[in-house]
C-alpha positions in Angstrom: -28.9 -1.2 8.5 -26.5 -2.9 9.6 -26.7 -5.8 6.1 -25.9 -2.1 4.3 -22.5 -1.9 6.2 -21.8 -4.8 5.8 -22.7 -5.1 2.0 -20.6 -1.4 1.1 -17.3 -3.1 3.2 -17.6 -6.4 1.1 -17.6 -4.5 -1.7 -14.9 -2.1 -1.0 -12.7 -5.1 -0.8 -13.7 -6.5 -3.7 -12.1 -3.8 -5.4 -8.7 -3.9 -2.9 -8.2 -7.5 -4.1 -9.4 -7.1 -8.0 -7.3 -3.4 -8.3 -4.0 -4.8 -6.2 -1.3 -3.9 -8.2 2.7 -3.8 -6.5 3.8 -1.0 -7.9 1.9 2.1 -7.0 3.6 4.4 -9.9 1.6 5.7 -12.7 2.9 4.2 -15.8 6.0 2.2 -14.8 6.5 -1.4 -16.6 7.9 -3.9 -15.2 9.1 -8.4 -14.8 6.3 -9.8 -13.5 5.5 -13.6 -12.6 1.8 -13.5 -12.8 -0.9 -11.9 -14.5 -1.7 -9.2 -11.7 2.0 -7.3 -11.1 1.7 -8.6 -7.4 4.9 -11.4 -8.3 8.9 -10.4 -8.6 10.4 -12.8 -6.8 9.7 -16.5 -7.1 12.2 -19.3 -5.8 12.5 -22.4 -8.9 14.0 -25.3 -9.2 15.7 -25.9 -12.4 14.9 -27.9 -15.9 11.4 -25.9 -15.0 9.4 -22.8 -17.6 8.3 -20.6 -16.1 6.1 -17.5 -17.9 7.9 -13.8 -17.7 5.5 -11.1 -17.8 6.0 -7.5 -18.6 3.4 -6.0 -17.9 2.2 -2.3 -17.9 1.4 -1.2 -14.8 -1.2 2.0 -13.2 -1.7 3.6 -17.2 -3.5 6.9 -17.2 -4.3 6.0 -20.3 -7.2 3.7 -21.6 -5.6 2.3 -25.1 -2.0 2.2 -26.6 -1.2 1.7 -30.3 2.2 0.6 -29.5 5.0 -0.3 -27.1 8.7 -0.5 -27.7 11.4 -1.7 -23.8 14.7 -3.3 -24.4 15.6 -6.3 -21.7 18.4 -8.4 -20.1 18.6 -11.6 -18.4 21.5 -12.9 -16.4 21.6 -16.5 -15.2 21.6 -19.9 -16.6 19.0 -20.2 -19.0 17.3 -20.5 -21.8 14.4 -18.7 -23.5 12.0 -21.2 -24.8 9.3 -18.5 -26.4 8.3 -14.7 -26.2 4.5 -13.2 -27.3 4.2 -10.6 -28.7 0.6 -9.0 -26.7 -2.0 -6.8 -29.2 -3.7 -6.9 -32.1 -1.5 -7.6 -35.0 2.0 -7.2 -33.6 5.0 -6.3 -35.7 7.9 -6.0 -33.9 10.7 -4.1 -35.4 12.6 -3.7 -33.0 15.8 -6.0 -35.1 16.8 -8.5 -31.9 16.3 -10.5 -29.3 15.4 -8.6 -25.9 14.5 -5.3 -28.2 11.3 -5.2 -29.3 9.2 -2.0 -31.3 6.1 -2.8 -31.8 3.3 -1.5 -33.5 -0.6 -2.7 -32.9 -2.7 -3.0 -35.7 -5.4 -2.0 -33.5 -5.9 -0.4 -30.1 -5.3 -2.1 -27.3 -7.0 -1.4 -24.5 -5.1 -0.8 -21.4 -6.0 -2.2 -16.8 -4.3 -1.4 -14.5 -2.1 -4.3 -14.9 -1.4 -4.6 -18.8 0.1 -7.7 -19.9 2.7 -6.4 -23.2 4.8 -9.7 -23.4 5.3 -13.3 -21.8 8.1 -14.9 -22.2 9.1 -18.1 -21.4 12.0 -19.2 -19.6 13.5 -22.6 -19.0 16.1 -22.7 -15.4 18.7 -24.8 -15.9 19.8 -24.7 -12.4 19.3 -22.8 -8.8 21.4 -20.2 -9.6 19.9 -16.8 -9.5 18.1 -15.2 -13.1 18.1 -10.8 -13.1 15.7 -9.4 -15.8 16.2 -6.0 -16.3 14.2 -3.8 -18.2 15.1 -0.7 -20.5 14.3 1.3 -23.2 14.3 -0.2 -26.9 17.6 0.4 -29.3 17.1 2.9 -30.9 14.2 5.0 -28.6 11.4 6.9 -30.7 12.6 9.1 -28.5 16.1 10.5 -28.6 18.0 10.3 -26.1 15.7 8.2 -23.6 16.9 5.0 -21.8 13.0 4.0 -20.8 10.7 2.2 -22.3 8.0 3.7 -24.1 4.1 3.3 -25.6 2.8 4.7 -28.5 -0.7 6.5 -27.8 -3.0 8.7 -30.0 -2.6 11.1 -32.5 1.3 9.4 -32.5 2.0 10.6 -29.6 5.6 8.7 -28.1 5.3 8.7 -24.2 8.2 7.5 -21.7 7.3 4.8 -19.1 8.8 4.4 -15.8 10.4 0.7 -14.9 9.9 -0.8 -11.0 12.5 -1.8 -8.9 11.3 -3.9 -6.1 14.1 -6.1 -5.3 16.2 -3.2 -3.9 18.6 -2.3 -7.1 17.6 0.2 -9.0 18.8 -2.1 -12.5 16.7 -5.2 -11.6 13.2 -5.4 -12.4 12.4 -9.4 -10.7 14.6 -12.0 -10.0 13.7 -15.6 -9.6 16.2 -17.4 -6.9 17.5 -13.9 -5.7 17.8 -12.3 -2.9 15.2 -12.0 -0.5 13.4 -15.3 -2.2 12.4 -17.7 -0.1 13.9 -21.0 -1.8 11.7 -23.9 -2.9 11.9 -27.5 -1.0 13.5 -29.3 -3.7 16.0 -26.7 -3.9 16.6 -26.0 -0.2 16.2 -29.0 1.3 19.0 -30.7 -1.6 21.6 -27.8 -0.5 21.3 -28.4 3.0 21.6 -32.5 2.0 25.0 -31.8 0.2 26.3 -30.0 3.3 26.7 -33.2 5.4 27.3 -35.3 1.9 
């Protein structure tokens, strides 16, 4: 009996770890620094390329046929790459930071479905803020939220995550509340005594 109880508890623990997503809301989209939608704040030094993921969290549908979102990044950075996920993505958004993507085949969803990967090169240690919103023009007139295309050509709005205390910001690098990496914080301490 003890072995059965321990086995059940171990399975429950593993299940919770495997599907742990920070954002508990259904059908939400945000910027994250990992593939599991766990890390939305990061500390980094300059001249480092950081992978930033746009992730759909906790979808209540099994597949999607397209997605759309716009974003704004504020800070001193260079965007060195953008990868849109899914089979045969066709982006008709027309500009950097505006993606309206149709897919060549349905894309299965998971509790943390990566839609886009950005490669962001940091040019200093000042904060970089990431904000997500709807594409322009939106497929849902009057909406400023990201959206997804489901089976049967159904388009639905998706909420955005905001964990950092600012409802307009989805993620930060070197922002408020982030513990600086040793190279960054030690350099700032040394500069005080110079």
